[in-house]
N, C-alpha and C positions, 0 to 999 in steps of 0.2 A: 534509597538506592541513587547515585549518581546517576544522569542522562547517559554519559557513555556505557554505564554498565546496564543500562536499561536497552540501549541500542544493540550490544552483542547480545543481550537476552532476547531480545526479539529475533535478530537474524538467527541465532542458536534453533529457536523453536522453528522457524520457517525451513531450516535443514533438516529438523529431525523426519525420520521415515515414520510411518504408521501414524493411524489416527485419520486419514484425510479421507474425507467423503466427496463425492461430485452427484450434485442431483441430476436426475434422468433427464430432465428439462433444459438443463443450463451447462453452461461453460464453465461455472464457478466451482473450482475444488477449494475445500476450506477445513478447516478443524476447529472444533469449539470444545473448550474443556475449562472445567473449574478447578483451580488449585490454590490452596491458602486462602481462600475467600476471595478469589479474583477470577474474574470469565476473560478466559483468552480467547480470542478468535483471530484466526489467521489465515491467510489467502495465498495461494500459490500463483506463480506467473503462468505466461503462456507456455505450453509444451506442445500441442497437437495441432495440425493444420487448422483445426475446425477454431481452435483458440485464436489463430490469426485472422481467420475471417472476422470474429468477433471485434479484435483490435481495430480493423480498418473500417468498421460499421460506425464511424464515428459521426455520422448524420445526428446532430444535437435531437434530445428528447428530454423536454422539461427542463432546458438549459443546461444539459449535461451530455456529457458523450453517450450516445445512443446505445451502441453496443454491449457498453459497461452497466450502464443504468437498467436496460433490459434483462441481462443476465443475473445481476445481483439481486433483483427485485423478484426474479423469477425462483431465487431460493432463499428469501428474506425469512420466511417461516421456520424453515429448517436450521436456522443458526440459532434458534431458542436462546435470545438473549433473555438473561435472568435478572428480573427487578430486583433491587437492592444491592447488587454487587457493584464494585468498582469494575471497569472495562479496560482491557488492553487489546487493541486491535493492530493487527502488523499485517504487511503484505510485499510481495516483490513484483515489480512490473505491472501486469494488470490488476495482480493482487494487492497492489498498493493502490492503484485507481480504485479498487471495491471498498479498500477501509478508509479512503476519503469520501466517497460518496455515502457511505454509510454515516459517518461523522456529521457531513452536511445535512443528511435529510431526517434523522433520529437522535442525533446527539444532544439536541435540545431538550428531547423529552425525556432523559435519563437525568435523575438527578445526583448519582453518584459521579466520581471523576472518571473521565475516559481520556486514555491516552492512545494515540496513534501513531505507528512508527512504520513510514514508507521507505521503500530501498527501489530507487530506478522507477519512479511511478510515473506514468504518462500524464499530460494535462486532461483533466476531465471536465472543466467549466467552460460553459460556453456563453460570451456576451457578458457576464457578470461573475464576482468572484462566488466561490462557495460558501454557504451560511457558515458562521463562526460562533460560538456559543462559550460563556465563560467557564464552564465545567470541562471544558474539551481542550487538551493540549496535543498539537500535531508536530511532528519532527520529520523532516523529509531528508534522509541521506541519499545523495546523488554523486556519481562520478562525473568530472568535469568533461571527459570525453566519451560519454554515455549519449548517443542520439535521442531515446525512447524519451527521457523528460522534456524533450523541447519538440514533441508529437502530441496530438495534432497540432499544427503550426499556429502563430498567433495570426498568421494574415487571414486566417480562416475564422477567427473571433474567438480562439481559445486562450484561457487566461492560466497565468502560471498559478501553480499550487498553493494553497493557503498553508501557514504554519511556520516554523523555524526549518530553515533550510541549512544542511551541513553539507558542502560542496568539497570532494576530496579529489586530489591530482592524483593519478596513476603512476605507477614507475615507466619508465621508458619502455617503449615495445607496445604498450596499450594503446589503440587505436580506435577511432570513431567506429569501427567495425566489431572490435572485441571488448569495448568498454560497458556494453552491457551486458557482458559475462557474470553469472554468478560468482565466479572464481575472483573475477576483479573485486567485486563486493568482501567477499571471505578473506580477502587480503588485507582489505582496509580494517575490517573488524578485527582480525587478528592483531593488527597495531594498535586499535582501541584497547583491547585487553591488557597489552603490555605497557601502556606508557600514557594515555591519554589521547591528546589530538593527534591524529596522523598526518 
């Protein structure tokens, strides 16, 4: 499967209703499923006010964005990562941050290939880049006019996210205010479906 097709498939999974779970003690909304011998773990972005509080709790913990680190590892055992299966992890906004942290923290413990697709993910690494492993491929999709991938700011010590970056330029009318909208990303993915690079 070509990378553009995988990006489209990852975004389409993130937009699907049903099957989402949220741990009682966490702000992480996820869906974990095995399809065709591959485990897919998808993470949703911020929806409620409590999610935004987690987004702004960026005081570092273990070299990572503290709010995301704490939220993800409070739900880690519920993800039920299946040994022996290739993994595909995807997330939008803070969901992308969760996928990146998961890849950095446990990607090297998994022998099978791991692919990570993030859309509009904020920065998660503080002072040093995330861990990278040979079995883990990371693809970050972001809108040039989306402010979220520029947060938390570099002057606070946060690093650019690792992996291949696909930045797209939105049509006229998209601003730094609405550049983070899921619709902006849906429009980009629709262009990938019909003809390659958008």
